[in-house]
N, C-alpha and C positions, 0 to 999 in steps of 0.2 A: 689612564690612571687605574690603579688597582682598587678593589672593593674596599670600602671603609672597614676598619676594625674598631669594635666598641667593647668596653668592659667596665664594670663598676668596681670601684675601690672605696674603702672606708678610711677616713682620716684617723690616724692612730695617735698623733701627737697630742699631749695635754693642752698645748697652746694653739692647736688648730693650724690652719694654713695661713699664717700671718706673713708679714712683709718679707722676712729673710727666706723662708722656704718657698714663698711664691716667686721670689727672684731666682732661686735655685731651680725651681720647676721651669720657669720661662727660659732660663739659660740652657737647661738640658733639652727642652723641647726644640730649641733652635739648632741643636746639633744633628737632628735627624732630617732626612729627606722625606718629610711628611708634614701635612697640615694638621695641627693638633688643636682640638677644641675640647672644652670642659663644660659640663652642665651639672647643676644641682637640682635637677628635676624640671627645670623650665627652659629658659633661654640658654643658648650655647654661647660661650665666650672664647676668645682666642687664648690658647695655651702659651702664647708668646707675650701676652700683655700682663704685667704684674698688677696693674690697676684693675683690669678685668677679673683676674683671679681673686684679688682681694674683695671685689664686689660680691663674690659668692658667699662671703661671711661663713666659711666652712670651719666649724669648731670640731673638737674631737667627737668622733662617732658619726660625722656627716658622710653619707654616701655621695660620691662624685662619679659621674659617668664620663669616661674619657673616650674620645673618638679621634681616630687618625686616618688620614688617607694619603697614600703615596708609597714610594718604594720601600721606605723603612717603617711603615705603619705598625706592624706587629712588634718590632723591636722597640719602637717609641712607646707603645702602650705598656709593654712589660717594664721598661726602665722607669717610666713616669709613675706607674702604679706602685712599684717598689718604693719610690720616694714618698708617695702619699701614705703608704702603709708602714713606714718607718716610725717607731715610737719616739725616737730621738731626732727631731728635726733641728736644724741650726736655730739658735736662739739669738 
């Protein structure tokens, strides 16, 4: 397996990472050949679990660290980071 790729992104949406964008994040994460994890400074959670993502309680301005490991790790980080940094997430 390749080395993990990590990067920090800041939640841009006024509504934060609520249910609909968390679902979109998990769906997008599942499209890559990589294991995706997300952290809000402490424990890592699966990027494939909507409930785990919601447990991060990430409001606007919250920095989230993304980590991916696998063949598509770099692509996954960039695509998921772009989603987090979109100011207009699905409502």
